[in-house]
C-alpha positions as CSV (number, residue, x, y, z in Angstrom):
1,M,-50.4,0.7,57.1
2,L,-46.5,-0.2,57.2
3,G,-45.7,0.1,60.8
4,S,-48.4,-2.5,61.1
5,V,-46.7,-4.4,58.5
6,K,-43.5,-4.1,60.5
7,S,-44.8,-5.1,63.6
8,V,-46.2,-8.5,62.2
9,L,-42.3,-9.1,61.1
10,G,-40.9,-8.5,64.1
11,R,-42.9,-11.3,65.7
12,H,-41.3,-13.7,63.8
13,N,-38.5,-13.9,65.8
14,G,-35.6,-12.0,63.8
15,R,-36.1,-14.0,61.3
16,S,-35.7,-12.1,57.7
17,A,-38.2,-10.8,55.9
18,H,-37.1,-12.8,52.6
19,R,-36.8,-16.2,54.3
20,L,-40.4,-16.0,55.2
21,M,-41.4,-15.2,51.7
22,S,-41.2,-19.2,51.1
23,T,-44.5,-19.4,53.0
24,T,-47.2,-16.8,52.8
25,P,-45.6,-13.5,54.1
26,P,-47.7,-12.1,57.3
27,I,-48.3,-9.0,55.5
28,V,-50.9,-10.9,53.2
29,S,-52.6,-10.8,56.4
30,H,-53.4,-7.2,56.1
31,M,-54.6,-7.1,52.8
32,P,-57.8,-5.1,51.8
33,P,-60.9,-7.2,53.3
34,C,-63.0,-8.6,50.5
35,D,-66.5,-11.0,51.6
36,F,-66.5,-12.4,47.5
37,V,-66.1,-15.9,47.5
38,P,-64.6,-17.1,43.3
39,K,-65.8,-20.3,41.8
40,K,-63.8,-23.5,42.7
41,Y,-61.6,-24.2,39.8
42,T,-62.5,-27.5,38.1
43,G,-60.1,-27.1,35.2
44,P,-57.0,-28.3,34.1
45,S,-53.8,-29.2,36.6
46,K,-50.7,-26.6,36.1
47,D,-48.5,-29.4,34.7
48,R,-51.4,-29.9,32.0
49,I,-51.3,-26.1,31.7
50,K,-47.9,-25.8,31.4
51,Q,-47.7,-29.2,28.9
52,I,-50.2,-27.2,26.5
53,R,-48.7,-24.0,26.9
54,G,-45.4,-25.4,25.7
55,T,-46.7,-27.5,23.0
56,N,-49.9,-25.5,21.5
57,L,-49.0,-22.2,21.8
58,T,-46.9,-19.6,20.5
59,P,-43.0,-20.0,22.2
60,A,-43.2,-15.9,21.7
61,L,-45.3,-16.2,25.5
62,K,-42.5,-17.8,27.3
63,P,-40.8,-14.0,28.3
64,M,-44.6,-12.9,28.7
65,T,-45.4,-15.0,32.0
66,M,-43.5,-12.5,34.3
67,Y,-42.5,-14.8,37.3
68,R,-40.3,-18.0,37.7
69,E,-43.2,-19.7,38.1
70,P,-46.2,-18.5,36.1
71,M,-49.7,-17.5,37.2
72,Y,-52.3,-19.3,36.9
73,I,-55.5,-17.1,36.8
74,N,-59.2,-18.4,37.6
75,Q,-61.6,-15.4,38.2
76,G,-61.4,-11.6,38.6
77,H,-63.7,-9.4,41.0
78,K,-63.3,-5.4,40.7
79,Q,-59.4,-4.7,41.4
80,Y,-58.3,-8.9,42.5
81,L,-57.9,-11.8,40.9
82,Y,-58.2,-15.0,42.1
83,D,-55.2,-18.1,41.0
84,I,-56.7,-21.7,40.7
85,D,-56.2,-22.4,44.1
86,G,-58.2,-19.3,45.5
87,N,-55.3,-17.1,46.1
88,R,-56.4,-13.5,45.9
89,Y,-54.2,-11.0,44.6
90,V,-54.1,-6.8,44.8
91,D,-54.0,-6.6,40.6
92,M,-52.0,-3.5,39.6
93,F,-51.8,-3.6,36.5
94,C,-55.3,-4.9,35.0
95,G,-54.4,-7.0,32.1
96,V,-51.8,-4.6,31.1
97,S,-53.9,-1.6,31.6
98,T,-56.9,-2.8,30.2
99,I,-59.6,-3.9,32.6
100,I,-59.8,-0.2,33.7
101,A,-63.8,-0.3,35.6
102,G,-62.2,-3.7,37.1
103,H,-62.9,-7.5,36.3
104,C,-66.3,-8.6,35.9
105,H,-68.2,-5.1,36.4
106,P,-71.4,-6.2,36.7
107,R,-72.8,-3.4,35.0
108,I,-71.0,-4.6,31.8
109,E,-71.6,-8.0,32.3
110,E,-75.1,-7.2,32.4
111,A,-75.0,-4.9,29.4
112,A,-72.8,-7.6,27.3
113,A,-75.3,-10.6,28.2
114,E,-78.0,-8.6,27.2
115,Q,-77.1,-7.3,23.8
116,M,-75.8,-11.4,23.6
117,S,-79.4,-12.4,23.7
118,K,-80.4,-10.5,20.7
119,L,-77.8,-10.0,18.3
120,W,-73.5,-11.4,18.1
121,H,-72.9,-10.5,15.4
122,T,-73.5,-9.2,11.5
123,S,-70.9,-6.8,10.6
124,N,-71.1,-3.6,9.9
125,I,-73.0,-3.9,6.3
126,Y,-76.0,-3.3,8.6
127,C,-77.1,-0.5,10.6
128,L,-76.7,-1.8,13.9
129,P,-78.5,0.3,17.0
130,P,-75.6,-0.1,19.3
131,L,-72.7,0.9,17.0
132,H,-74.2,4.0,16.0
133,E,-75.1,4.9,19.8
134,Y,-71.6,4.3,20.8
135,A,-70.5,6.3,17.8
136,E,-72.2,9.4,19.4
137,K,-71.6,8.7,22.7
138,L,-67.2,8.1,22.0
139,A,-67.7,11.6,19.8
140,S,-69.0,13.5,22.5
141,K,-66.2,12.9,24.6
142,L,-63.5,14.3,22.2
143,P,-63.1,17.6,21.2
144,D,-63.7,19.3,17.7
145,P,-62.9,18.3,15.0
146,L,-62.3,14.5,16.0
147,K,-65.8,13.5,15.5
148,V,-65.4,10.5,12.6
149,I,-64.7,7.5,14.3
150,Y,-63.3,3.7,12.9
151,L,-63.9,0.3,15.1
152,V,-61.6,-2.3,14.7
153,N,-60.2,-5.0,17.0
154,S,-56.8,-3.9,18.7
155,G,-54.4,-1.1,19.3
156,A,-51.8,-2.3,16.6
157,E,-54.5,-2.7,14.3
158,A,-55.6,1.2,14.8
159,N,-51.5,2.3,15.3
160,D,-51.6,0.7,11.2
161,L,-55.2,2.3,9.9
162,A,-54.1,5.9,11.5
163,L,-50.5,5.2,10.1
164,L,-52.6,4.1,6.7
165,M,-54.4,7.5,7.0
166,G,-51.6,9.7,7.5
167,R,-49.8,8.9,4.9
168,L,-52.7,8.4,2.6
169,Y,-53.8,12.1,4.0
170,T,-50.4,14.1,3.8
171,G,-49.1,12.3,0.4
172,C,-45.9,11.6,2.5
173,M,-44.3,8.3,4.0
174,D,-41.7,9.7,6.1
175,T,-43.0,9.2,9.7
176,M,-41.9,10.3,13.1
177,V,-41.6,8.5,16.4
178,L,-39.8,8.0,19.6
179,K,-36.7,5.8,20.5
180,G,-38.7,3.5,22.9
181,C,-41.5,3.7,22.0
182,Y,-44.6,0.8,21.6
183,H,-47.3,1.4,18.9
184,G,-48.0,-2.2,17.9
185,A,-46.3,-5.7,16.8
186,S,-47.8,-6.5,13.6
187,G,-45.7,-6.6,10.6
188,A,-46.5,-2.4,10.1
189,T,-46.5,-1.3,13.4
190,M,-43.5,-3.0,14.6
191,G,-41.7,-0.2,12.1
192,L,-43.3,2.6,14.6
193,T,-42.1,1.1,17.7
194,A,-38.7,1.3,18.7
195,L,-38.2,-1.3,21.1
196,S,-35.1,-3.9,20.2
197,T,-37.0,-6.7,22.7
198,W,-40.0,-6.0,20.2
199,Y,-38.1,-6.1,16.7
200,F,-37.7,-9.0,14.1
201,N,-35.6,-8.9,11.6
202,Y,-38.1,-7.8,9.2
203,P,-38.3,-4.4,6.9
204,S,-40.8,-3.3,9.2
205,A,-39.4,0.2,9.4
206,I,-38.5,2.0,6.0
207,T,-39.1,5.9,6.0
208,T,-39.8,5.6,9.8
209,H,-37.6,8.2,11.7
210,K,-37.1,7.6,15.7
211,L,-36.3,10.8,17.8
212,T,-34.3,10.6,20.8
213,T,-37.0,9.9,23.8
214,P,-38.0,13.2,25.8
215,D,-37.1,11.5,29.2
216,P,-36.7,14.0,31.8
217,Y,-35.0,11.3,34.2
218,K,-31.9,9.9,31.7
219,G,-32.3,11.6,28.7
220,P,-29.9,14.5,27.4
221,W,-31.8,16.9,28.9
222,G,-34.5,17.1,31.8
223,G,-34.8,18.8,35.7
224,K,-36.6,18.7,38.5
225,G,-39.3,20.9,37.2
226,C,-40.0,19.4,33.8
227,R,-42.9,16.8,34.2
228,D,-46.6,17.4,34.7
229,S,-46.5,15.2,38.0
230,V,-46.7,15.8,42.0
231,V,-43.1,13.8,41.5
232,Q,-40.1,14.9,39.9
233,T,-36.4,13.8,38.9
234,D,-33.7,14.7,41.1
235,R,-31.9,16.1,38.2
236,Q,-31.2,20.4,38.8
237,C,-33.1,22.6,36.9
238,N,-32.0,26.4,35.6
239,C,-34.9,26.9,34.2
240,A,-37.1,30.2,34.5
241,P,-40.1,30.4,35.9
242,G,-42.6,29.5,33.1
243,R,-40.1,27.7,30.2
244,C,-38.6,24.7,30.3
245,E,-35.3,24.2,27.9
246,A,-35.6,20.7,28.4
247,S,-38.3,20.7,26.4
248,E,-37.3,23.4,24.0
249,N,-34.2,21.3,22.9
250,Y,-36.3,18.2,22.5
251,V,-38.6,20.3,20.2
252,N,-35.3,21.3,18.3
253,E,-34.3,18.2,17.5
254,V,-37.6,17.5,16.2
255,K,-36.9,20.3,13.9
256,D,-33.6,19.4,13.0
257,S,-34.8,16.1,11.6
258,L,-37.5,17.6,10.3
259,K,-34.7,19.6,8.1
260,Y,-32.0,17.0,7.0
261,C,-34.2,13.3,7.0
262,A,-37.8,14.7,5.4
263,P,-38.7,15.7,2.0
264,Q,-38.5,19.1,1.1
265,G,-41.7,20.6,2.2
266,K,-43.6,17.4,3.2
267,M,-43.7,15.5,6.2
268,G,-45.6,12.7,6.7
269,P,-47.3,11.1,10.6
270,Y,-46.0,12.0,13.6
271,F,-46.4,9.4,16.4
272,A,-46.2,9.9,20.0
273,E,-47.8,7.9,23.4
274,S,-49.2,10.8,26.0
275,I,-47.2,8.8,28.1
276,M,-44.7,5.8,27.0
277,G,-46.3,2.6,28.7
278,V,-44.1,-0.4,27.5
279,N,-40.7,1.8,27.7
280,G,-41.7,2.2,31.3
281,I,-44.1,5.0,31.7
282,V,-42.2,7.7,30.4
283,Q,-43.0,11.1,30.8
284,F,-42.1,14.2,28.9
285,P,-41.0,17.6,29.2
286,K,-44.4,20.3,29.8
287,G,-44.2,21.4,26.0
288,Y,-42.8,19.2,24.2
289,I,-45.6,17.1,22.4
290,K,-46.9,20.8,21.9
291,G,-43.7,21.8,20.3
292,A,-43.2,19.2,18.3
293,A,-47.0,19.0,17.0
294,E,-46.3,22.9,16.1
295,A,-43.0,21.6,14.4
296,V,-44.5,19.2,12.4
297,R,-48.0,20.5,11.1
298,A,-45.6,23.4,9.5
299,R,-44.3,20.4,7.5
300,G,-47.6,19.8,6.3
301,G,-47.2,16.5,8.8
302,V,-50.2,15.3,10.9
303,V,-49.9,14.2,14.3
304,I,-51.2,11.0,15.7
305,M,-51.9,10.3,19.6
306,D,-51.6,7.2,21.1
307,E,-54.3,6.6,24.0
308,V,-54.1,2.8,24.1
309,Q,-53.1,3.0,27.8
310,T,-53.4,6.8,29.2
311,G,-57.0,7.0,27.4
312,F,-60.5,7.1,29.1
313,G,-59.7,8.7,32.5
314,R,-56.3,6.9,33.3
315,T,-54.4,10.0,34.0
316,G,-56.7,11.8,36.0
317,D,-56.5,15.3,35.6
318,N,-58.1,14.4,31.9
319,F,-60.0,11.8,30.1
320,W,-57.4,11.6,27.3
321,G,-53.8,12.0,27.8
322,F,-53.5,14.2,25.0
323,Q,-55.4,17.1,26.7
324,G,-52.5,17.2,29.5
325,H,-50.3,18.3,26.6
326,D,-52.5,20.7,25.2
327,V,-52.9,19.4,22.1
328,V,-55.9,18.0,19.9
329,P,-54.6,15.8,17.1
330,D,-55.3,15.4,13.9
331,I,-55.7,11.6,15.0
332,A,-56.0,9.7,18.3
333,V,-55.8,5.7,18.9
334,M,-57.6,4.1,21.4
335,A,-58.0,0.5,22.6
336,K,-57.1,-1.7,25.9
337,G,-59.8,0.3,28.5
338,I,-62.3,1.1,25.7
339,A,-64.5,-1.7,26.3
340,N,-62.7,-3.5,29.5
341,G,-61.3,-6.0,28.0
342,F,-63.2,-7.1,25.0
343,P,-61.3,-6.9,22.0
344,M,-62.1,-3.5,20.6
345,A,-60.2,-0.2,19.5
346,A,-60.5,2.8,17.7
347,V,-59.3,5.5,15.6
348,V,-60.8,9.0,15.5
349,T,-60.4,11.7,13.2
350,T,-61.6,14.6,11.3
351,K,-63.7,14.8,8.5
352,E,-61.1,15.7,6.6
353,I,-58.6,13.3,6.8
354,A,-61.4,10.3,7.0
355,S,-62.1,11.8,3.1
356,V,-58.8,9.4,2.0
357,M,-60.4,6.6,3.0
358,D,-62.7,7.1,0.2
359,S,-60.6,5.6,-2.7
360,A,-60.7,2.4,-2.1
361,I,-63.0,0.2,0.0
362,H,-62.0,-0.4,3.5
363,F,-64.0,-2.8,6.3
364,N,-63.7,-4.4,9.1
365,T,-65.4,-7.5,9.5
366,F,-65.7,-7.8,13.3
367,G,-65.1,-3.7,13.7
368,G,-68.2,-2.2,15.4
369,N,-69.5,-5.1,16.6
370,P,-72.9,-5.1,18.7
371,V,-71.8,-6.7,22.0
372,G,-68.4,-4.8,22.1
373,C,-70.1,-1.4,21.4
374,A,-72.6,-2.4,24.1
375,M,-70.0,-3.1,26.3
376,A,-67.8,0.2,24.8
377,S,-71.1,2.6,25.8
378,T,-71.6,1.2,29.4
379,V,-67.9,1.4,30.0
380,L,-68.0,5.7,29.8
381,D,-71.3,5.7,31.8
382,V,-69.7,3.7,34.6
383,I,-66.5,6.2,34.3
384,E,-68.9,9.1,35.0
385,D,-71.3,7.5,37.2
386,E,-68.4,6.2,39.4
387,K,-66.6,9.3,38.9
388,L,-63.3,6.8,38.7
389,Q,-61.7,9.3,36.3
390,E,-61.6,11.6,39.8
391,N,-60.7,8.4,41.9
392,A,-57.1,8.3,39.5
393,R,-56.6,11.8,39.6
394,E,-56.9,11.9,43.7
395,L,-55.6,8.6,45.0
396,G,-53.0,8.3,41.9
397,S,-51.6,11.9,43.7
398,Y,-51.2,9.8,47.1
399,Y,-49.6,6.7,45.3
400,L,-47.2,8.8,43.9
401,M,-46.3,10.7,46.8
402,G,-45.6,7.3,49.2
403,L,-43.5,6.3,46.0
404,A,-41.4,9.1,46.3
405,K,-41.1,8.2,50.2
406,L,-39.8,5.4,49.2
407,R,-37.5,6.3,46.5
408,D,-35.8,8.8,49.1
409,Q,-35.6,5.6,51.1
410,Y,-33.7,3.3,48.9
411,E,-30.5,3.1,46.7
412,I,-32.5,0.6,44.1
413,V,-35.3,3.2,43.5
414,G,-34.0,5.7,40.9
415,D,-37.3,7.3,40.0
416,V,-41.2,7.7,40.4
417,R,-43.1,9.1,37.9
418,G,-46.1,9.3,36.6
419,K,-49.8,10.6,36.5
420,G,-52.9,9.6,37.6
421,F,-53.3,5.5,38.1
422,M,-50.1,5.2,35.3
423,M,-47.1,5.2,37.5
424,G,-43.7,3.7,36.8
425,I,-40.8,3.1,39.1
426,E,-37.3,2.6,37.7
427,L,-34.9,0.5,39.6
428,V,-31.0,1.0,39.2
429,T,-27.8,-0.4,40.8
430,D,-27.8,3.2,41.9
431,K,-28.6,6.7,41.8
432,D,-25.4,7.8,40.9
433,S,-24.9,5.6,37.4
434,K,-28.8,5.1,36.6
435,T,-27.7,1.7,35.7
436,A,-30.6,-0.5,34.8
437,L,-30.8,-3.1,37.7
438,P,-29.8,-6.3,36.7
439,K,-32.9,-8.8,35.4
440,E,-32.7,-11.5,38.0
441,Q,-33.0,-8.9,40.9
442,T,-36.0,-7.3,39.0
443,L,-37.2,-10.6,38.8
444,D,-36.4,-11.5,42.7
445,I,-38.5,-8.3,43.7
446,L,-41.4,-9.0,41.4
447,D,-41.6,-12.2,42.9
448,D,-41.5,-11.3,46.5
449,L,-44.5,-9.0,45.4
450,K,-46.5,-11.9,43.5
451,N,-45.6,-13.7,47.3
452,M,-47.4,-10.5,49.1
453,R,-50.2,-10.8,46.5
454,L,-49.4,-8.1,44.8
455,L,-49.1,-7.9,40.9
456,C,-47.7,-5.2,38.7
457,G,-46.2,-5.0,35.6
458,K,-42.2,-4.3,34.2
459,G,-41.3,-2.2,31.3
460,G,-38.1,-0.7,29.6
461,V,-35.6,-2.2,27.1
462,A,-34.4,-3.8,30.1
463,G,-37.1,-5.2,32.1
464,N,-36.0,-2.6,35.0
465,I,-39.0,-0.5,35.7
466,L,-42.3,-1.8,38.0
467,R,-44.9,-0.5,35.9
468,I,-48.5,0.6,38.3
469,Q,-51.7,0.5,36.1
470,P,-54.5,-0.4,38.5
471,P,-58.3,-0.3,37.8
472,L,-59.7,2.9,38.2
473,V,-62.1,1.4,40.4
474,T,-58.9,0.7,43.2
475,T,-59.3,2.2,46.6
476,K,-56.7,3.9,49.5
477,A,-56.9,0.5,51.1
478,D,-55.5,-0.7,48.2
479,V,-52.9,2.2,47.4
480,D,-51.7,1.6,51.1
481,Y,-51.2,-2.0,51.4
482,A,-49.7,-1.9,48.0
483,L,-47.0,0.5,49.3
484,G,-46.3,-1.4,52.0
485,C,-45.5,-4.4,50.1
486,F,-42.7,-2.3,47.7
487,D,-41.4,-1.3,51.1
488,L,-41.5,-4.8,52.2
489,A,-39.8,-6.1,48.7
490,F,-37.3,-3.3,48.3
491,A,-36.3,-4.2,52.1
492,N,-35.7,-7.9,51.4
493,H,-33.5,-6.8,48.3
494,R,-31.4,-4.6,50.7
495,D,-31.0,-8.1,52.9
496,R,-29.9,-9.7,49.6
497,Q,-27.7,-7.8,48.7
498,S,-25.8,-7.3,52.0
499,K,-25.7,-10.7,52.8
500,Q,-24.4,-11.3,49.4
501,E,-21.5,-8.8,49.8
502,A,-20.6,-9.7,53.0
503,Q,-20.4,-13.5,51.8
504,F,-18.2,-11.9,49.0
505,G,-16.2,-10.7,51.5
506,E,-15.6,-13.7,53.7
507,E,-14.5,-15.6,50.8
508,R,-12.1,-12.6,49.8
509,K,-10.7,-13.1,52.8
510,A,-10.4,-16.6,53.1
511,H,-8.9,-16.9,50.0
512,A,-6.0,-14.0,50.8
513,S,-5.0,-16.2,53.8
514,M,-4.4,-19.3,51.7
């Protein structure tokens, strides 16, 4: 793939790849073929959309446009998105890790249409067959004793409920989270999230203790054998076989925090993502979650695993991310891919923990909506029937190995990490300092990728980590195309920096000769 890309670039009279970005770059001609024809767009103009966005929508959306010039999306088909001009894009972010079975999957669309023709909503004050059928099907995907399900509408709402349940059950308000975690941005869950970019000056983090991010790449401890991944960091590791000193050190910090920061003999919930999503796809050292869970439970606490981004086969080896840590949590939270884009989420726990909700009325008007349940039930069928988890495992490893080659080739690629179809590329000024690549330079790369018709996300508190979380229907041809685009975007960046440095050198010489 990359060889054909370079040959196309070479036919343009030696012009720099970056200058070609002002028009449609040649690499676009190598996009995987697709015979789908999107519907012609007939809605408001781009200028009108900009005006409405600036006038009638929250200003909080301004930094979320991702690019210097916003994307105007009209339609989706499988792993592709189409803008209002009819241009096709390879979607490597799928609605922030949500469209797990691909855009507008015909079976899921059919299930929604069939249910909508019968009943849209009554709330679960009535016994609705789709709700009960889905609850049984979802429970079958979870290990014992996680069998009691609460259906809600978003990941933040689900984490809010999990926090309430965990605190009621343990009788302790003290809660542990990891620095860099993201569990929502509501009034309550903002206190669980530990990313300053998502913080308002609001008292939401009372009795929440934030632990060091167990990051093998930039954390205080880590080595080349820490991750459950085909790609490791370039840090040295002196651990004996079967042992991870980094994991032990991070677990010791959990124990130390329990000793000094929690009430004697008590602990409330401990929250963790199986792999950090918003913070830039951070994987923990092997054995860390299991060791932390043992320490928290020994103190009377409960373990809550946030599967909002890692669930439903995304990590490849397992249906749930927590299974890769050899842990069964006390409460599991899931959303995003659960209904392939329909607003839905779930909290799953044990019968014993669920019993604390009997002490007062708890009700959710839209939780368990029959249309959402019909779609979510079909998502489970599609993942199994189309072997999407297996696809994530096999192609994810292939993708990661390709990205690792780019890491070895480019100075700005400090780290590549991930598992299955959940991957991150950490961009740095140089490999030695690991300093985050400046935002403007990261934006240059994102814009280049967009011009090549490749869409990915970004994460981390500095916004310098490219997030790759594609639909599980993504093909090898899509992956090869993406690798070629990343290669070209990084080469463009190197060319820009070389030109700037040369220009600066000339200016410095001219100034010295004056």
